[in-house]
N, C-alpha and C positions, 0 to 999 in steps of 0.2 A: 328225777329229783326236782322239786319246784324251785324256781329262781327266788332269791331273797326278796325282790321287789313284789312278788306275788303273795308273800306271807304278811298278814296284818302286823303292823309295827310292834304292837305289844306282845306278839307271839314269836317274834324273831328270836333266834338263838345264835348269838355271836360270841365266840370265845377269844380271849386274849391270853396267850401263853407267854410267860416271861421266865427265862432261865434264871435260877437263883445265883446271884453274885457270879456271873458266868465265867469271866476270865479267871477270877481267883479260884473258883471251883475246879476248873480244868487244871490249874496248877497243883491243886491238892491231890488230884489223881496221880500226878507225877511225883509229888513230895508228900506222901500220906502222913509223915511224921509231923507236919505242920497243922494237921487237923485240930481244931479247937483253939488255935492261936490267932492273934491279930496279924493278918497278912495284907500287904499293900502291893498292888501291881502298878508300876510306873517308873521303875529304875532303868538304867542303861545296861548295855550288854556286859559291862564289867561287874554288874551286880548279880551275875549268875552264881549259884551256889558253888562252893569250892569243895572238891572231894579231898578229904584228908587221908593221911597214911593209914589210919585205923579203919578206913572204909566208911566213916561217917561223913556227913556233909556239914559244912559250916556256912551259915546263911548271913547275909548282910542285914543290918537293921537300919531303921530310919535315922538313927543318931549318926550313922556313918555318912549320910548323904550331904553333898554340897552341890548347888546348882539351882535351876529354876524350872525343873520339870513339873508336870502335873500328874495327879493321881488318875489312873485309868479306872480302877475299881478297887474294892477292898472287901475282905471277909466281914461277916456280920460282927465278929468280935472286935475288929478295928473300927467299924462304924459305931459301935457302942461308945467308943472314946471320942466320937465327933468327927472322925475321918470320913470323907466322902469323895466321890468322883469329881474331877475338875478342880479339886483343891490343890494348891501348890504343895509340892513334896516337903519343902522346908517348913511350911505351916503345919503340915501333918506331923512332922518330926517333933514339933513342940507339944503336940497333943498326945502322941503315942511313940515316944522315942525308941521303945523296945520292939515295936512292930517289925516283922520280917519284911524286907523289901526285895521284890523280884522284878526282873525285866519282862515286858510284854512279849508274847510269842504269837503273833497274829496268824501265822500259817497254821499253827496248832488249833487256835480258836476257830478258824474258818473250817477246819476239818470236822470238829465237833458240831459246829453249826449245821453243816450238811447232814451229818448223821441224825441229829434230832429232827430236822425238818423232813427228811425222808421217812423216818419212823412215823411221824404224825400223818404224813400224806397217805400212808398205807391204811390208815383208819378213816381219816377225813380229808379228802383230796382238795377241797376248796379252801386254799390257803393264800393269804396275802403276806408277803415277806415285808416285815416292818423294821428289820435290822438284823444284825448278826446273832442276837440273842432273844428275839421276840417275833411272834407271828400272830396274825388274826386268823381265825378259823370259822368258816360258815358251817354251822351244824344243821341248818334247815334241810329237811328231807332225810336225815339219818333217823333210823327207827329207835335206837336206844335213848333212854332218858338222859338228861344233861349230866347228872352226877355219875352215872355209869360210864358215859363217854369220857368225862374228865379223868376218871380213874384209869380207864383203858389207855388213854393218851399218856398220862403220867407214867404208867407202868412200862409202856413201849419206849418212852424216852429214856427211862432209867436203865432198861435192859440193854440198849445199844450204846449208851454213853456212861452209865454209872453216875449220872448227875440228876439232881432234882429240879423241878420247875414249879411255878405257881400259876394257876389258871383261874381266870374270872370269866363267868358266863352271864350274859345280860342281853336285853333286846337290841342293843346297838354297840358299835365299836367304842364310843365314848365311855359308856358305863362299864363295858368289859375291861377296858384298860385300867379304869379306877379300881375295879374289883380285884384284879390280879395282884394288886399291891396291898390288899387289906389283910391277907393272912400269909405273909411271907415269913420264913421260907417254906416250901413244900406244901402250899395250901391250895384249897379249892373254895371259891366264893361264888355263889349263884344268887342273883337278885332279879326281881321284876320291877316294873314301873311303880308298883305299890310300896316298894321298899326304899324309895329314894329319900323320903323324909327322915327315916330312921338311920339309914346306913350311909347316905351320901351327903346330905345337908350339913352334918356336923363337921365335915372335913374342911381343911384349909383350901382356899380357892386355887392355889398352885397345884393341887391334885388333878385339876382338869387339864388334859393335854391341849395345849394351845394358849394357856395363860402362863406366860413366861415371867422372868424376874422383873422386867420393867412394868408390865401390866399389874403384877402382884404388888409392887411398890406403890403404884398409882392408886390401886384399889384400897390398899392399907391406909394411905393418906386420906381417903374418902370415908374411912371407918368401916370398910368391908374386908373382913379377913376370912370368913367362912362362906361356904357355898350357900348356906341358909340365908346369910345376910345379902348375898348377891341376888338370890331369888326374890327377896323382899324389895329390892331396889326397883323403882319405877322406870319404865322405858325412857321417859323424859329426862330423868336424872342421869341415866347412863349416857344418853345422847349428848348431854351437856359437856361431858368429859371425854367421850370417845367418839370415833366416827360412827355414822349411822349404822353401817353394816356390822362393825365390830360390837356395837352396843346391842344390836338385835341378836347377834350370835351369843353374847354373854347371857342374855335373857333366856335363850333357848337351852343352852347347856346347863344352866343352873337348875333347870327342870328335867334334865336328863334327855333332852330332845336331840337326836342326831340321825340324819338320814343317809350318811355316807355308806356306800356299799362296800363289801369286801372285794377288793380289786385283786383278782387272782393272778394277774400278770400285767406288768407295765414296763415299758422300755426306759432305761436310765437316760437322762439327758447328757450326762457326762460322767467320766471316771477320772478321779484325781488322786494324787498322792502328795503329801507335803511333810516336811520335817522342821521342827523348831529346834534350833541349836541350843545346847546347854550354855555355851558362851558365844557371843557375837563373833562372826568370822569375817576377816578382811578379804575383799575380792582379789587382792594381789598377794598379800603375805600368806593367806590360807588357801591359795588357789588349788593346790593339790587335794586338800580335804574336801573343798566345795565340789571339785570335779568328780570326785569319787561318789559323793552323795547324789549329785545330779545324775550320774549314770545309773546309780542304783534305783532312783525314783523312776526313771524311764523304763528300766527293765521290769520293775514291779507293776507298772501300769500296763505294759505289754502282756505280762502274765495274767493280770486281771481281765484284760480284753479277751484273751484267748480262752480263759477259763469260763467266761460268761458268754462267749460266742459272738463278740462284737468286733467291728473295725471302725475307725474314726478318721475324719478328715481335718478337723481343726485342732491344732496343737497350741497350748497356751502355757505360760509360766506365771508364777506369782512370787513376788519378792517382798519381804517386810524388812525394813532397815532398822538400825539401832534406835532411831528416833520414832519408831512405830509407823512411819509412813509406808503404805502398801502400794505397790505398782504391779500392774498386770499387762501382759502383751500376748497376742495370739496371731496365728498365721494359718491359713487354709491351704492344704495340699491339693494337688490336681487329682489325687485318687485316695481312696481309703487305705488305711494301714493298721496293722497290729504288731509291726516289727519294731523292736526296741531301738535298733540303730537309726531307723527312719524317724522315729519319735525324737530321739536324742539330737539328730541333725536339725530337725525343724525347731525344737526347743532352743537349741543353740542360736539359731538365726533370730529367734525372738529376743534372746538375751543380748544380742548385739545392739538392739534398739534401746537399751537402757544404759544410762550413765552410771557406771559402777565406781563409786568413790567411797561412800559410807559403808560401814560394816553391816553385815546381814545377820538377822536373827531368825529368819524363816525363808525356806526355799520350797517351792511347789511346782508341780507339773500337772497339766490337765489335758485330756483328750475329749473332744465333743464332736458334734455332728455325727452321731453314731448310727450305724446300721448293722443288721445281722450279717455275720461273716458268711453265712450260707448264701446270701443274696449277691455276693461279690465273687467273681471268678478269681481263682488263685493268681492267674496271669495279670490281673488288674491291680494286684497289691505290690507296689514297688518296694524294693529292699536295698539298703545300703550295704556295701561289702564290709565296711568296718566302721566303728564309732569314730567320730572326730576326736582328736586328742586335746582340743582346746575346751575351756569352760564356755 
């Protein structure tokens, strides 16, 4: 199989696979009676459906919600009403009060994520993991044509998960990611460099991965809203308003230029878990609730480490107070660990170095300085006999 960098840039075949409304679609497998309805994922555990005496389920709706949670994802029917991920649930409730509200179940989503990635790997093994619901696939060296490969991959994913996905195939990752969003849901889009003017330039600049909200706002103020308008901007004009490197990147991506390879494997720098509370919690009055959340975060990080085959030495915490001030602390252990009690103990020591007076709105735990668990002897991993009882 030829390496990607040995294939002429215009002839490269890179696919971006994006699962369609992934979290919501996984929930519809469990609750098929919700198919075709506006459904939002982002509720709390108490928003689980209630089984009634007649055997039917009663679902919560957005109009029932109070709090400051955010939307994780939504079905396309909910999106049609203006609801989207990262939107506040209360704002979503004003747009679609009758939309069904479900709590997130990340263990279930991770299970389906593993299923679809394993299915793809059996057809095209050169995969870069881009998230729980998306991957890049290097198709160079595979004998089938692009359309046939895309159909095979989609069929394999559906067979093992019952879920649909959308695939974009292009000469590079930048264009492939843009393409996968052009024919959603359950679509296939294939373009070459000759198609950029017709299919890419009319799109808004924020469709380019790497142009975030701030850059979009700045470009809009400069009269640049489409990729076509960005392509027409001179290098000098862009350098006047952005750094030299970012201006050069903007110029390249507006013409579909991207040399980033498909990275089939990379070590994570850290693994973290955090929780934003529905209501601010006081470090003394709500100590029991905070301690329970703190312990759960440490246990979930330990599970993540073991599942991914890592151990870490640096344990850190993240606190965000009611005034939005954020504080972090970390501590490095003498040896690597993936033990929840050891992580809890070290995180507690970090917590002792913070003055806890104001209410908390967010609590997080992070493990970094990671290495493969296989490279560390079991006897080198210290363990605590029991969790400390204090927060």
